[in-house]
Structures are given as structure tokens and as C-alpha cells.
N, C-alpha and C positions, 0 to 999 in steps of 0.2 A: 462461465460454462458449467452450470450446475448439472450434475449427472455424469461427469467424466469417469471413464473407466481406465484401467491400467494401460491397455493397448493405445487408447487415444492420447494419454499423457506421453507415452514413449514416442508416438508418431509426431506429436508437437515438438518434443525434445530433439528429435532427429532433424527436423526442419530448422529449429533454432540454432542448433550446432552448425549446420551448413550455411545458414544465411544471416543470422542475427547475433550470434555470440561475439564475433569479432567487433561488432558495433557497440557492445556494452550491455546487450540484453542477456541477463544471466539467470533470472528467476523463473522457475516453473511453479506457479501457485495452484494448489488444489483447492477449489472453492468449497464453501460450506456444504455439508451433507455427505462428506466422504465416509461417514460412519453409518450410513443408512443404505439399504438396498434400493429404496425409492425416495430420494431426497426431496422431490417436489411435493410429496404427500405430507400434509400436516399430521403431527402426532404418530408418524410412522415409527415402528420399533427401531431402536438404534443398537449398534454393537458396542459393548463395553467390556473391560476386563474385570477382574475380581475386586478392583479398588476404585470403582466408580469413574474410571477414565475412558473416554471415547476411543475406540480403535477403528481402523479401516474396515469397511465392509468387505468380507472375503469374496462376496459375489462379484464385486466390481474390481477388487484389487487382490487377485488370487495369490500373489507372492507374499501377502501379509499373513497367510495361514500359519498355524503352529506358533502363534505368539511372536511372529517376526515383525508385525506392524509395517511401517513404511521403510524399514531398514533396507530390504533388497532394492526397492525402487530408488531410494536415496543414493545407494551405492552406484546404480546404473547412471543416474543423472550426474553424480560427481565424476564418474569416469569420462563423461562427455564434456566436463568443464562447467557444468551447470549447477545451480543451487535449487534446493527444494524449499518451498514455502507452503505453510498450511494456513488456511483461513478458519478461524474458530470463533465460537460464541464465548463470551465471558461466562463464568459460572460452572455449574455442574449439571449433568444430564438429569432431566426431570424423571426419567425412567428409574434412575438409581435412587432418587429422592423418595419415590413412591415405595421402592423395595427396601429402603433403609440399608443400602449397600455399604460395605466397609470402606474406610479411608486408610491408606498405607501409613504405618507407623503412628497410628492414633486409635484410641478407643472410641472416638466419635464415629458417627455414620453420616452418610450423605444427607439424610433428613435432619441431622443435628446442625449442619453448617449452612443449609440452604435458606434463602429468603426469597419470597415470591414477588416482592416489590423493591425497586421499580421493575416492571415487567416489560419485556420486549414486545412491541406491537406487530412485528412482522416475522418472527421466528419463535417457534414453541419448543425448541429442542432442549433448552436449559433454563434453570433457575439461577438467580444470582447467588453469590456466596457472601455470607456475613463475616467479614474479616475479624470481627471481635470475638467470634466463637471458637472454642477449642477445636482443633482439627483443621481449621481453614488454612492456616499457613502450611501445615503438613500436606494438605491436598494439593495446593499449588506447587509446592516444591516437588512432589511426586510427579506432577504433570510435566514440569520442566525437565525432570530427570528422564521421563519417558520419551519426550520429544528429542532430547539430546541423544539418547541411546539409539534412536532411529536415524540420527544424522540430519535432522531438520535444521535448516539454516535461518529461517524466518518464520515467525508466527504473527499473523495479523488478526488482532482481537476485535471483533465487531460488537457494536451496541454497548460500549462502556459509557453509560449515561452519566450526567452530572451527579445524579444521586448515588452513583457507584464510584465516586472519586476515591473513597477509602479502599475499595476493592482493587482499583487500578494501582494504588500505592502498594498493595500487597503483591501484585504481580511484579512490579518493579523490584521490590525487596527480594522476591524469590529468584529473579534473574541475578541480582547482585550477590546473593548468598552462594549461588552455584558458580559464579565467575565464568559463565558460559559466553561463547562468541555468538550465540544465537541472537538475531535481531528481533526485538519486540516492538511491533507497531500497534499503537493503541488508537482505536477509533475514539475521537476526542471532541471536546467542545472547548470554548474559551475558559471554562472553569478549570481546565487542566494546565493552564499557564503556570500555576504554582508548582506543578510537578516537573516542568520542563528542565529546570536545572539539574534535578536529580536524575532524570532520564538521560541527559547528556553524558553522564558518567557511566552509563550502563548499556552502551551500544544499542540505543533505542531509536524509535521513530514515532512521530505523532501523525495519525491519519487526520488531517485537518479539514478535509472536505468530504463530499459524498463518496460512498463506497465505489461507485463506478461512474466515470465521466462519459455520458452518452448523448448529451445535448449541450447547447450553448449555455443554458441556465446553470449547468453543472460547472462550466468554466468560470462563469461570473461568481458563483459561490466560492470556488477556490481562490479567485482573486480577492474577494471580500475577506476571507479568513486569513490569507497569507500575509496581509499587511500587519496583523497582530503577532504572527508567529515567526516572521522572517529573521528576527534577531537570534532565534535559537537554531538556525540552520548553520551548523558547523560540524567539523569532524566529531563523530560520536553521537550525533543527533540528526536524523533525517526528517524532512517534512514530506509526508506521503499525501499527495494530492488525489489519490484514488487510481483505480485501474483505468486505462485508456481503452474505450470501447469503439473500435472502428465501425463505420456505418454512418457517422456524422457527415454533414456537408464538408467537402475537402478544405474549404477556407477555415471552417471552425476546427476541423481536426488539426490543421497546421497551427492554428492559434493555440490549441491545447498542447501540442508538441513543443511550441516555443516556450510557453509558460512552465511546463513541467521541466524542461531543460534548464531554464533560468533558476528554478527553485532546487534543482538537484533531486527531484522527487524520484523514488524508485520507478523505473520504466517497466510496467507490468501491463501486458496486452490482454484485454478481456475478450479473447477470441482464439480460435484455432489458427495459429500463425500460417499454417500451410494453406489455409483457405483465403488468405488476403489477396486482393488484386494488386496489380503492378503499381497503380497510382497510390494506393495506401502504403505499400511497402516503400515507395520512393519518399513519401513524407516521413515515415518512421525511421528511414535510414539516412537522414540528413547528417552528414559527418560534422559539419560546423556546430549544429545544435547538440550533437552527442558529445563533442569536445567541450562545449559549454556545460553540459550536464555533468561531465566528469571532472572538469577543472575550474569551473566558475566559482567565484567567491563573493560574499557580501551582497546577496540580492536584497534590494530595498525599493519600496515604492516612494517615488519622489513627487508625484502629482496625481490627484484624482479630482477631475472637474465635474464628475457625475456622468460624463460621456466618454472621457478619455482617461485612461490610466497610463502612467509612465513609470516604468521600472528600470533600475540600473543594476549593473553587476560588474565585477572585474574578471578579466580572463587573460592570463599570461601577459600582464603589463598593459593590456588594452582596456578601454572602457566600453561596456556594452549598454546600449539603450534599447529598450523594447517598448513599443507603443501598442496599446490595445484600445480599439474603438468598441466600447460596450453599448453604444446607442443603436437606434434603428435608423440613423441618418449617416450620410457620408460626411467625413471630416477632412478638412484641408489645413495643414500646418507646415511651418518652416522648421527644418532641423538645422541647427547651427553647428557649423564645423565640417571638416573633411571626414568622410565616413565611407566604410565599405558595407555593402549590403550582405545579407545572410549567405549569398552565393559567392562572396569574396570579390565582387565587382566593385571597382573604385567609382564612387559617386562624385559628382562635382561638389564644390563647397556650397554650403547652405542650400541643400536640396529641399524642394517643396514636396511634402509627403501627402499623398491622397489615400485615405483609408475609407473603404466602403464599410457599410454596416457589418459589425462583428469581425472585421478584418484586423490584422495585426501587422507590424513591421518590426524588424530587429536590425540594429546597426552596430558596427564596431568602429570606434574612433581610435586610431593608432597615434602614438606620440612620435 
């Protein structure tokens, strides 16, 4: 929801507190552009402080005036039991690079630490940072300090490309040095697998799929990527499958909900929650899936036929089996063993499962 203002954030937060917080939805994420009066306009002037750091647009977030940043907004969200997340671009504001703006606790300037390549193809707000240049580490540490002073709970860093692996490592080091509880979610590629072990120790997350899941192709992309990353899903390291964007076909939205729950992906809704219809809220409020999201362990892919993906996980002593038909055809298969479906209804032994195109099923086998 690019272009959110403070009133809209608080309206969404009030709805989440009343209807979704008890189910485990706790993050309010402010999307890219929060530092601009007109975020949808390319090369629009952005708001920064004296040290080349982006700050909230006072036009859209009036409580941020007088150098308060997101502090007042974060305090309100925390009082509701919610958490504040920011979506940011990696790097440093182009506007500050052109001006040669200062870096906190460094003699270097923004133009000294910036690098133009690799360039983001879909957002022109920032240049990358060359981690080997003097002042780069100080810049990222000052950025983490700023967010922490505001009370930010999660930062989701977009467009960290394969060519920026060294910059991603610098971000991880900055979090480690400050020993903050803030969650760092890195938009990633398979090249980042070598960073996974380090991030596990730093309260981090990897954004393993597309930024927002709005179509079935996004679900398949998440399934493709997750098989490589599942081994790193454990306490201290989350696998972020992307924002869930309502508006998909209900069958596909349910499939997304099942896989996100299986993976323990942060549950972030890319929409105004107060505007969701009853059918969508029912899918997003499934208590069995949310319990799986909260307490499930060891998700792993056990089969990929090209048409059918089978994943398993453990939940409170039970074995969870999830079936995903990724083909354009219906599939019929036999599930071996006594099982309960996702609504906790007891199934007969060895049920035959019919899956329509893009449909999924999830079963709990109890000992």
C-alpha cells in the first residue's frame, strides 16, 4: 500500500488489534516511499536528516516532525501490542550522493561511499553502498541506531542483489555490532546461502521470494526457492516468503496461507486489513494454520514430480503433510495412514485425495 499516511496506519492498526492480533498478526509494515511526499513519482525529492539518512515525510507522518521520526508512531503501535516494520531500499539516498551530504562519525560523505552499480531497475531512490570504502560501516551503523531510536522492530531491505552480497554482509555486521533485537529481513537470492548461518545468529530473516505474493506464479516461485532455504528455518532465522496480497482466487490464497504457515514466514498482509471481505478474513484467520505457523518445526520438501509438491513438518508431536498441485490439471492420489484434515475432521484411513489445478491440501497424522 504505497502512499500510506499516519492516519491510515493507525486505522489499520486499530483493526488489527481488534481482529487479528490474537491470531498472531503483529507487524504493521510501512512500505517504500515513506520518506517522500509523493512516493509513486520517480526521482521525487526525499526527506533526509543531516547525516544522509532517510526520514519520514512530515506531510504524511506529522508526528515525525521536530526530528522525532517514527518514534511517536512506534510508541502508539507498541501500546496496542503491535510491532512496527519499515520497508527500505539498500544503500544511500541518491539525493544525498548528489549533494555530498555528511556521514555520522565519519569524514567521508555520501558521494564517497556510494556506488551506482548494480542499479535497481524498479526504484530510483538510492544508490548502493561500497562496503570497502571508508565511512560505509559508519553509515550503516548510524542507520541502525536511528531505526532503533525510533523503536522499529523489523526492517525489510529490498533489492539486495547478488552483486551486493558484500553490502548485505555489512548490514548483518551492523546489526551484530549493535546487538539489537531488531529483525533484519534481506531480499535475497540463492547467492545468499553462504550468509545464512551468520544471519541465524543475528535475529534475521531472508526474503526468499518475490516482494509481494499476488498471483499463483508468486506461490510457485516461493515453493521453488524454499526447498533450498528450508534448512535455515529455525529460531533466530525466519524465511520471509513475501507479503500476502489479498485479491487472488480464494483457492490460491488458501494455498499461499498454507505454505506461508508451513514455512513460518512472517504473516504480513499487503492491504488495508479493515477493507478485507469476510471470505478473505476467514482464510487468513484459520487457527490450525496459525498454530502451525507459530509452533511448526522442520519444514522440508519430500517430493517434487513437476506437478505435485509434497512438504512435511512437525507440530506438537504430530506429522504434517502438505500437498500442492502446481499443474494445470487435476491430480488424484492416495494418502497413506490415518489423518485429520486442516479443519480437524477425522479422515478414514488411506483417503484418496483429489486436487484441482493449483489446489492444496494439508493433513495431520497423529500417533
